[in-house]
MARNU-367477 format. One line per field, with one value per residue (C-alpha): residue number from 0; residue in one letter; x, y, z. Coordinates in nm, 3 decimals. Last residue first. Example, Ala and Ser with C-alpha at 12.3 -4.5 7.8 and 13.67 -1.06 7.14 Angstrom:
2
seq: 1  0
type: s  a
px: 1.367  1.230
py: -0.106  -0.450
pz: 0.714  0.780
END
This chain:
530
seq: 529  528  527  526  525  524  523  522  521  520  519  518  517  516  515  514  513  512  511  510  509  508  507  506  505  504  503  502  501  500  499  498  497  496  495  494  493  492  491  490  489  488  487  486  485  484  483  482  481  480  479  478  477  476  475  474  473  472  471  470  469  468  467  466  465  464  463  462  461  460  459  458  457  456  455  454  453  452  451  450  449  448  447  446  445  444  443  442  441  440  439  438  437  436  435  434  433  432  431  430  429  428  427  426  425  424  423  422  421  420  419  418  417  416  415  414  413  412  411  410  409  408  407  406  405  404  403  402  401  400  399  398  397  396  395  394  393  392  391  390  389  388  387  386  385  384  383  382  381  380  379  378  377  376  375  374  373  372  371  370  369  368  367  366  365  364  363  362  361  360  359  358  357  356  355  354  353  352  351  350  349  348  347  346  345  344  343  342  341  340  339  338  337  336  335  334  333  332  331  330  329  328  327  326  325  324  323  322  321  320  319  318  317  316  315  314  313  312  311  310  309  308  307  306  305  304  303  302  301  300  299  298  297  296  295  294  293  292  291  290  289  288  287  286  285  284  283  282  281  280  279  278  277  276  275  274  273  272  271  270  269  268  267  266  265  264  263  262  261  260  259  258  257  256  255  254  253  252  251  250  249  248  247  246  245  244  243  242  241  240  239  238  237  236  235  234  233  232  231  230  229  228  227  226  225  224  223  222  221  220  219  218  217  216  215  214  213  212  211  210  209  208  207  206  205  204  203  202  201  200  199  198  197  196  195  194  193  192  191  190  189  188  187  186  185  184  183  182  181  180  179  178  177  176  175  174  173  172  171  170  169  168  167  166  165  164  163  162  161  160  159  158  157  156  155  154  153  152  151  150  149  148  147  146  145  144  143  142  141  140  139  138  137  136  135  134  133  132  131  130  129  128  127  126  125  124  123  122  121  120  119  118  117  116  115  114  113  112  111  110  109  108  107  106  105  104  103  102  101  100  99  98  97  96  95  94  93  92  91  90  89  88  87  86  85  84  83  82  81  80  79  78  77  76  75  74  73  72  71  70  69  68  67  66  65  64  63  62  61  60  59  58  57  56  55  54  53  52  51  50  49  48  47  46  45  44  43  42  41  40  39  38  37  36  35  34  33  32  31  30  29  28  27  26  25  24  23  22  21  20  19  18  17  16  15  14  13  12  11  10  9  8  7  6  5  4  3  2  1  0
type: v  m  v  q  g  l  r  y  l  l  d  i  q  i  l  e  a  k  l  a  l  s  t  g  s  t  i  q  v  q  p  s  i  a  f  g  s  v  g  m  s  l  w  r  t  f  v  n  l  s  s  g  a  d  f  k  a  q  d  w  k  g  r  d  w  l  d  n  s  t  n  m  a  s  s  p  p  t  p  l  k  t  k  y  d  v  s  a  s  i  k  p  n  f  p  i  n  a  l  f  t  a  r  a  s  e  v  t  k  y  v  g  p  s  k  l  q  d  p  l  c  v  m  t  c  t  f  p  m  g  d  d  s  g  t  e  e  m  r  h  i  t  g  a  k  t  g  f  y  g  a  g  n  y  h  a  m  c  q  i  d  w  g  t  f  t  t  w  a  g  t  e  l  n  a  v  f  c  l  t  p  v  g  e  d  a  p  l  s  v  v  m  m  n  n  s  p  w  k  m  i  e  w  p  r  a  g  r  i  g  v  e  k  k  w  a  p  e  i  n  r  s  v  a  s  l  s  l  a  a  a  d  k  n  v  a  q  s  i  p  v  i  g  d  e  v  g  m  l  f  d  g  g  a  q  m  t  a  n  p  g  m  p  a  t  i  k  y  v  g  v  k  q  w  n  n  a  d  r  s  g  p  n  t  g  q  f  v  a  v  e  g  e  t  s  v  f  v  c  k  d  d  l  g  d  g  a  d  m  s  w  k  g  g  y  l  l  s  g  g  e  q  f  l  g  a  l  s  f  v  q  a  a  g  g  i  s  d  i  p  l  f  w  a  n  m  t  g  e  e  v  f  f  l  r  n  a  f  s  w  v  f  s  f  s  a  t  a  i  g  t  i  a  p  t  s  l  t  n  i  r  k  w  t  d  g  d  y  l  q  a  d  d  a  g  n  v  a  y  l  f  n  g  g  a  t  g  f  q  a  i  s  y  y  g  n  t  q  e  s  v  a  a  a  p  i  t  v  a  d  i  v  n  s  i  k  y  i  h  e  d  d  s  a  f  l  e  d  v  q  g  s  k  f  t  w  l  r  k  v  s  g  g  i  t  a  t  k  l  s  g  g  r  t  r  v  g  t  s  t  p  v  f  n  e  l  v  l  a  g  g  p  k  a  r  a  l  p  e  n  l  i  l  g  r  v  p  a  q  i  s  y  p  l  a  p  q  p  r  v  a  a  r  k  k  m  q  y  v  m
px: 0.415  0.075  0.000  -0.354  -0.693  -0.833  -1.190  -1.308  -1.569  -1.456  -1.542  -1.449  -1.422  -1.528  -1.590  -1.724  -1.999  -2.084  -2.255  -2.291  -2.643  -2.674  -2.578  -2.315  -2.110  -1.976  -1.846  -1.582  -1.444  -1.166  -1.039  -0.678  -0.622  -0.293  -0.257  -0.541  -0.909  -1.215  -1.579  -1.730  -2.093  -2.213  -2.306  -2.471  -2.383  -2.505  -2.509  -2.680  -2.552  -2.780  -2.827  -2.857  -3.222  -3.328  -3.548  -3.745  -3.953  -4.323  -4.507  -4.353  -4.199  -3.820  -3.598  -3.574  -3.421  -3.285  -3.500  -3.565  -3.187  -3.167  -3.009  -2.966  -2.599  -2.423  -2.390  -2.110  -1.756  -1.659  -1.440  -1.090  -0.785  -0.481  -0.220  -0.051  -0.180  -0.551  -0.782  -1.112  -1.464  -1.722  -1.932  -2.105  -2.446  -2.569  -2.838  -2.789  -2.594  -2.344  -2.163  -2.026  -1.961  -1.827  -1.935  -1.763  -1.838  -1.670  -1.305  -1.104  -0.758  -0.436  -0.181  0.159  0.115  -0.197  -0.278  -0.523  -0.247  -0.341  -0.247  -0.280  -0.637  -0.775  -0.998  -1.179  -1.409  -1.581  -1.692  -2.024  -2.049  -2.296  -2.033  -1.811  -2.077  -2.198  -2.222  -1.915  -1.583  -1.381  -1.512  -1.438  -1.284  -1.312  -1.064  -1.055  -0.705  -0.855  -0.860  -0.903  -1.085  -1.076  -1.323  -1.297  -1.353  -1.080  -0.801  -0.645  -0.541  -0.370  -0.382  -0.619  -0.813  -1.020  -1.134  -0.885  -0.797  -0.520  -0.470  -0.219  -0.225  -0.037  -0.266  -0.378  -0.310  -0.477  -0.294  -0.404  -0.212  -0.356  -0.442  -0.593  -0.486  -0.217  -0.339  -0.315  -0.038  -0.004  -0.081  -0.004  -0.164  -0.077  -0.364  -0.312  -0.630  -0.798  -1.109  -1.095  -0.715  -0.685  -0.314  -0.249  0.066  0.148  0.328  0.504  0.482  0.766  0.768  0.443  0.548  0.887  0.772  0.463  0.676  0.875  0.558  0.411  0.722  0.744  0.384  0.455  0.746  0.534  0.631  0.990  1.229  1.346  1.352  1.618  1.881  2.049  2.032  2.241  2.063  2.042  1.962  1.718  1.528  1.419  1.358  1.076  1.080  0.777  0.887  1.209  1.171  1.096  0.790  0.919  0.784  0.883  0.847  0.695  0.360  0.343  0.400  0.363  0.563  0.506  0.453  0.795  0.778  0.878  1.206  1.525  1.671  1.798  2.134  2.226  2.390  2.426  2.322  2.449  2.433  2.234  2.179  2.408  2.667  2.698  2.756  2.400  2.217  2.039  1.872  1.659  1.867  1.914  2.008  1.945  2.070  1.911  2.050  1.796  1.899  1.631  1.763  1.605  1.651  1.527  1.503  1.518  1.298  1.466  1.390  1.019  0.719  0.537  0.560  0.856  1.160  1.067  1.138  1.039  1.038  1.224  1.191  1.368  1.726  1.908  2.068  2.428  2.558  2.772  2.519  2.696  2.892  2.598  2.366  2.335  2.137  2.029  1.875  1.542  1.498  1.142  0.807  0.574  0.746  0.753  1.136  1.307  1.274  1.457  1.608  1.724  1.983  2.104  1.964  1.700  1.417  1.512  1.359  1.181  1.182  0.934  1.041  0.881  1.125  1.038  0.788  0.763  0.781  0.875  0.944  1.062  1.218  0.920  1.000  1.285  1.565  1.707  1.375  1.041  0.771  0.462  0.346  0.470  0.780  1.032  0.776  0.454  0.142  -0.169  -0.470  -0.770  -0.990  -0.822  -0.484  -0.356  -0.002  0.104  0.472  0.562  0.543  0.768  0.893  0.538  0.479  0.165  0.193  -0.093  -0.160  -0.297  -0.313  -0.108  0.078  0.196  0.062  0.186  0.013  0.244  0.167  0.376  0.212  0.181  -0.028  0.249  0.210  -0.026  -0.236  -0.528  -0.596  -0.938  -1.085  -1.459  -1.632  -1.666  -2.021  -2.032  -2.049  -2.285  -2.278  -1.931  -1.870  -1.545  -1.412  -1.187  -1.003  -0.638  -0.564  -0.329  -0.188  -0.485  -0.537  -0.775  -0.868  -1.069  -1.173  -1.234  -1.283  -1.426  -1.086  -0.830  -0.823  -0.684  -0.694  -0.508  -0.561  -0.301  -0.270  -0.632  -0.650  -0.815  -1.102  -1.235  -1.515  -1.663  -1.823  -1.807  -1.891  -1.675  -1.768  -1.718  -1.467  -1.581  -1.471  -1.195  -1.197  -1.177  -0.890  -0.982  -0.843  -1.018  -1.137  -1.119  -0.859  -0.682  -0.492  -0.247  -0.416  -0.297  -0.461  -0.280  0.096  0.224  0.451  0.430  0.374  0.692  0.619  0.681  0.353  0.111  -0.200  -0.389  -0.297  -0.671  -0.706  -1.036  -0.985  -0.985  -1.193  -1.165  -1.420  -1.346  -1.575  -1.614  -1.406  -1.624  -1.664  -1.489  -1.705  -1.541  -1.410  -1.601  -1.384  -1.401  -1.451  -1.232  -1.370  -1.137
py: -1.266  -1.140  -0.771  -0.758  -0.731  -0.431  -0.421  -0.349  -0.158  -0.115  0.128  0.064  0.344  0.471  0.153  0.232  0.016  0.058  -0.265  -0.277  -0.370  -0.726  -0.856  -1.099  -0.910  -1.074  -0.847  -0.938  -0.700  -0.764  -0.589  -0.677  -0.672  -0.700  -0.838  -1.089  -1.156  -1.201  -1.176  -1.000  -0.890  -0.664  -0.295  -0.173  0.069  0.150  0.516  0.584  0.656  0.748  0.597  0.238  0.207  0.493  0.264  0.156  -0.125  -0.164  0.104  -0.036  -0.379  -0.405  -0.518  -0.226  -0.007  -0.208  -0.248  -0.617  -0.672  -0.558  -0.872  -0.846  -0.847  -1.179  -1.424  -1.385  -1.523  -1.812  -1.683  -1.537  -1.614  -1.390  -1.443  -1.127  -1.156  -1.143  -1.170  -0.984  -1.014  -0.809  -0.977  -0.737  -0.826  -0.573  -0.309  -0.082  0.239  0.225  0.453  0.227  0.235  -0.080  -0.180  -0.371  -0.558  -0.723  -0.687  -0.844  -0.711  -0.847  -0.572  -0.581  -0.243  -0.050  0.218  -0.016  -0.264  -0.246  -0.515  -0.400  -0.415  -0.724  -0.650  -0.895  -0.839  -1.158  -1.246  -1.365  -1.524  -1.375  -1.249  -1.141  -0.979  -0.632  -0.478  -0.339  -0.253  -0.406  -0.485  -0.842  -1.011  -1.388  -1.630  -1.881  -1.766  -1.426  -1.072  -0.753  -0.425  -0.094  0.181  0.540  0.450  0.186  0.121  -0.214  -0.527  -0.866  -1.210  -1.109  -1.403  -1.182  -1.351  -1.173  -0.805  -0.679  -0.342  -0.058  0.306  0.553  0.838  0.983  0.692  0.443  0.117  -0.229  -0.557  -0.856  -1.210  -1.531  -1.847  -2.067  -2.406  -2.322  -2.085  -1.730  -1.373  -1.104  -0.789  -0.458  -0.207  0.165  0.336  0.677  0.540  0.800  0.777  0.401  0.334  -0.028  -0.220  -0.556  -0.869  -1.110  -1.477  -1.674  -1.444  -1.581  -1.765  -1.610  -1.267  -1.321  -1.346  -1.038  -0.831  -0.966  -0.870  -0.528  -0.427  -0.088  -0.017  -0.045  0.300  0.188  0.424  0.178  -0.093  0.111  0.062  -0.249  -0.104  0.194  0.526  0.842  0.721  0.459  0.722  0.929  0.600  0.533  0.178  -0.047  -0.345  -0.534  -0.781  -0.499  -0.296  0.024  0.376  0.651  1.002  1.287  1.271  0.910  0.707  0.334  0.017  -0.357  -0.388  -0.534  -0.773  -0.816  -0.629  -0.769  -0.563  -0.212  -0.089  0.237  0.357  0.731  1.047  0.930  1.186  1.251  1.573  1.810  1.533  1.531  1.178  1.159  0.833  0.841  1.169  1.365  1.408  1.257  0.901  0.678  0.320  0.085  -0.256  -0.487  -0.823  -0.825  -0.492  -0.146  0.149  0.495  0.798  1.134  1.441  1.767  1.954  1.912  1.681  1.674  1.590  1.827  1.603  1.364  0.995  0.804  0.432  0.125  -0.249  -0.583  -0.547  -0.874  -1.087  -1.029  -0.828  -0.571  -0.338  -0.039  -0.194  -0.405  -0.104  -0.098  0.162  0.027  0.228  0.149  0.267  0.384  0.337  0.488  0.826  1.150  1.132  0.848  0.505  0.356  0.020  -0.096  -0.371  -0.560  -0.883  -1.147  -0.972  -0.650  -0.366  -0.098  0.283  0.510  0.870  1.203  1.253  0.914  0.648  0.290  -0.062  -0.401  -0.746  -0.656  -0.964  -1.012  -0.664  -0.810  -0.553  -0.283  -0.185  -0.093  -0.065  0.153  -0.008  -0.365  -0.528  -0.490  -0.582  -0.440  -0.656  -0.439  -0.393  -0.194  0.097  0.314  0.293  -0.028  -0.155  -0.514  -0.607  -0.934  -1.230  -1.362  -1.074  -0.961  -0.623  -0.404  -0.056  0.192  0.477  0.830  1.043  1.123  1.414  1.165  1.028  0.719  0.462  0.204  -0.158  -0.453  -0.783  -1.119  -1.326  -1.518  -1.730  -1.522  -1.664  -1.422  -1.048  -0.880  -1.203  -1.252  -1.218  -1.500  -1.500  -1.506  -1.138  -1.026  -0.884  -0.729  -0.354  -0.277  -0.629  -0.595  -0.925  -1.015  -1.381  -1.676  -1.664  -1.473  -1.103  -0.833  -0.494  -0.197  0.093  0.467  0.646  0.996  1.157  0.881  0.631  0.278  0.052  -0.251  -0.596  -0.873  -1.251  -1.359  -1.740  -1.859  -1.793  -1.464  -1.375  -1.034  -0.818  -1.032  -0.819  -0.772  -0.678  -0.355  -0.312  -0.260  0.069  0.170  0.499  0.875  0.919  0.591  0.241  -0.021  -0.346  -0.666  -0.806  -0.607  -0.812  -0.659  -0.323  0.028  0.341  0.364  0.300  -0.045  -0.067  -0.437  -0.538  -0.368  -0.209  -0.351  -0.525  -0.232  -0.279  0.047  0.375  0.449  0.153  0.260  0.440  0.254  0.388  0.286  0.283  0.140  -0.100  -0.015  -0.210  -0.426  -0.296  -0.488  -0.491  -0.326  -0.569  -0.588  -0.573  -0.874  -0.789  -0.944  -1.000  -1.021
pz: 4.016  3.902  3.951  4.083  3.915  3.736  3.611  3.256  3.057  2.697  2.415  2.050  1.796  1.453  1.251  0.906  0.757  0.390  0.288  -0.090  -0.198  -0.327  0.015  0.135  0.389  0.704  0.979  1.238  1.499  1.748  2.060  2.152  2.530  2.714  3.069  3.045  3.103  2.882  2.997  2.694  2.730  2.450  2.450  2.131  1.850  1.499  1.390  1.057  0.709  0.419  0.072  0.190  0.101  -0.127  -0.337  -0.033  -0.182  -0.114  -0.314  -0.636  -0.597  -0.588  -0.872  -1.117  -0.845  -0.554  -0.243  -0.297  -0.299  0.064  0.203  0.579  0.676  0.670  0.956  1.210  1.179  1.410  1.692  1.646  1.856  1.826  2.098  2.227  2.586  2.508  2.209  2.208  2.070  1.882  1.612  1.375  1.230  0.973  0.922  0.618  0.545  0.830  1.074  1.343  1.717  1.879  2.228  2.498  2.818  3.115  3.020  3.300  3.365  3.515  3.573  3.403  3.238  3.346  3.082  2.910  2.821  2.451  2.198  1.835  1.715  1.540  1.240  1.014  0.715  0.603  0.250  0.112  -0.235  -0.483  -0.724  -0.436  -0.220  -0.122  -0.469  -0.652  -0.487  -0.771  -1.120  -1.225  -1.530  -1.573  -1.731  -1.445  -1.345  -1.268  -1.408  -1.206  -1.254  -1.066  -1.150  -1.278  -1.644  -1.632  -1.383  -1.469  -1.282  -1.319  -1.155  -0.876  -0.733  -0.500  -0.178  0.045  0.074  0.300  0.472  0.469  0.585  0.361  0.471  0.136  -0.100  0.138  0.078  -0.041  -0.033  -0.217  -0.116  -0.251  -0.070  -0.234  -0.359  -0.728  -0.827  -0.699  -0.794  -0.534  -0.674  -0.510  -0.493  -0.430  -0.319  -0.296  -0.469  -0.746  -0.754  -0.815  -0.871  -0.966  -0.874  -1.032  -0.919  -1.154  -1.050  -0.886  -0.583  -0.439  -0.122  -0.049  -0.161  0.055  0.369  0.269  0.236  0.561  0.759  0.584  0.651  0.813  0.574  0.258  0.128  0.176  0.353  0.618  0.350  0.170  0.438  0.296  -0.058  0.051  0.042  -0.170  -0.521  -0.393  -0.194  -0.495  -0.682  -0.437  -0.289  -0.249  -0.040  0.032  -0.258  -0.502  -0.604  -0.765  -0.713  -0.957  -0.816  -1.016  -0.843  -0.737  -1.055  -0.998  -1.057  -1.026  -1.402  -1.484  -1.188  -0.825  -0.871  -0.711  -0.426  -0.491  -0.616  -0.788  -1.109  -1.164  -1.347  -1.686  -1.962  -2.278  -2.477  -2.288  -2.260  -2.640  -2.759  -2.888  -2.950  -2.615  -2.717  -2.468  -2.156  -1.813  -1.730  -1.428  -1.405  -1.150  -1.053  -0.890  -1.032  -1.304  -1.427  -1.404  -1.645  -1.541  -1.770  -1.596  -1.622  -1.506  -1.827  -1.779  -1.786  -1.451  -1.081  -1.026  -0.973  -1.251  -1.287  -1.600  -1.661  -1.775  -1.753  -1.713  -1.843  -1.794  -1.524  -1.431  -1.137  -1.323  -1.486  -1.642  -1.929  -2.040  -2.045  -2.422  -2.616  -2.953  -3.234  -3.400  -3.760  -3.813  -3.649  -3.390  -3.415  -3.214  -3.184  -3.366  -3.203  -2.905  -2.818  -2.475  -2.453  -2.146  -2.285  -2.209  -2.395  -2.574  -2.374  -2.577  -2.572  -2.752  -2.783  -2.689  -2.397  -2.248  -2.350  -2.231  -2.376  -2.235  -2.383  -2.736  -2.901  -3.131  -3.270  -3.474  -3.479  -3.708  -3.862  -3.715  -3.979  -4.020  -4.237  -4.197  -4.346  -4.060  -3.797  -3.651  -3.631  -3.655  -3.427  -3.546  -3.438  -3.174  -3.349  -3.190  -3.257  -3.179  -3.149  -3.320  -3.085  -2.807  -2.588  -2.501  -2.665  -2.683  -2.839  -2.823  -3.060  -3.047  -3.360  -3.670  -3.510  -3.250  -2.922  -2.739  -2.522  -2.370  -2.278  -2.163  -2.232  -2.055  -2.296  -2.468  -2.782  -2.998  -3.279  -3.229  -3.196  -3.156  -3.023  -3.053  -2.719  -2.463  -2.327  -1.946  -1.839  -2.116  -2.466  -2.420  -2.455  -2.269  -2.317  -2.622  -2.642  -2.709  -2.779  -2.735  -2.382  -2.241  -2.289  -2.173  -2.319  -2.190  -2.411  -2.385  -2.718  -2.674  -2.728  -2.710  -2.425  -2.437  -2.133  -1.999  -1.849  -1.851  -1.807  -1.778  -1.775  -2.093  -2.334  -2.202  -1.959  -1.875  -1.603  -1.288  -0.986  -0.678  -0.322  -0.134  0.144  0.501  0.649  0.890  1.078  1.019  0.770  0.606  0.652  0.433  0.597  0.392  0.633  0.901  1.158  1.409  1.372  1.454  1.594  1.924  1.947  2.034  2.337  2.429  2.067  1.949  1.609  1.259  1.172  1.162  0.944  0.920  1.085  1.106  1.341  1.503  1.831  2.159  2.448  2.814  3.094  3.440  3.622  3.986  4.237  4.454  4.808  5.073  5.387  5.684  5.936  6.260  6.565  6.791  7.157  7.418  7.764  8.055
END
């Protein structure tokens, strides 16, 4: 008997499957289960800015001024056509809005100070616009748009009833100036529409029961503007918040001043770690950025669930432990649609700040900027450094000539095949960009982030800048239009969960504007591994 062997059909290779991953428009997401992460989030987002359509590379920074010591505070004064920027170190106040150049230290506007960390409040009266600067150590300083003046019991105008050197924080509410007396539970207030006069005390010692002292105050409104429903907020160093409503703290008439309530939050991150969002009052505390509207309705233990910074809560709390000894600040930058949170630190700690998109609430991180303090001036963001320099944010394509790298790692994606081994053969990223650049596309697998060496910088287009390039050779409109950049690259990575990665190095004179739109993959399925 003859047996015939049947030919086995040849096994055809499985075709590569396409898969698209959207850019992480939801920003940095650190509070979702990795195995069931939603689309549009990033596990690492550094020097990329989330937009409503993708994520873009941040701009660089440009040094604009230098002062004598480490920059402790930046602030502005605006009155009519006068628009000025000031900076302070521990001994001086400088006007830096019209310096000779970025390296020459200007003459000090105020000298012989002992503490450079000021609280600032601009206040208008019938006599004009003024600005108070207090630091809890020296006499209060008053600026009238031309000169600075020390304010005490003998000056003109004068504040009587207390030494102004004890004022550590200042704010305005209901047409009055309020001050915090350093190291106490006392707030002091002046007569209505006045920059001087007899100060009266308003003590919160009977309301705050957890010790510490009064740290700062602010205004909370229910309707995003000045009105009858405005409330005055007092915050202690231990995270107790007292809310009052009325116009005259010295009145015993409940119609003029009454307590709304006393509430508990975690400890504040600094007297200037606050921001107005419409009528709401946002406070940076150990658990994140908490709106006062939520603090009055929830227990302190549940407030982190309502924090504006909820998506980055693990990173926020980690940095509190590392950088909590220095006061943080929050800057609202409306023209750039940003909120920037400074995280100053001592020597040896890497530079870092948190940044949020004001429209979408998506978070990212910036590195490379030694932000000790910030100010929004003339439509731009500025920061001061430990080295005594002041820099304009999102300017040029480098950090004062030094390149920086933008890094993105998407949340793990199982490519619609949970538990199945996959091999990504190739990938492409689609960008809209103004100049050519060198992106590096890679991937991490199975929840472990591993990044390759960053790529080289984009091509320097400084010769195309106006007043630098040669006539008839330079393209003076270089970088003014956006073009699509995309190319398939070989990958060869395998795993159960895939995290696409993008790295871009920027070091050009012209700002690189590269926005990632999406990432496409070609992959093959393996078998379920047991």
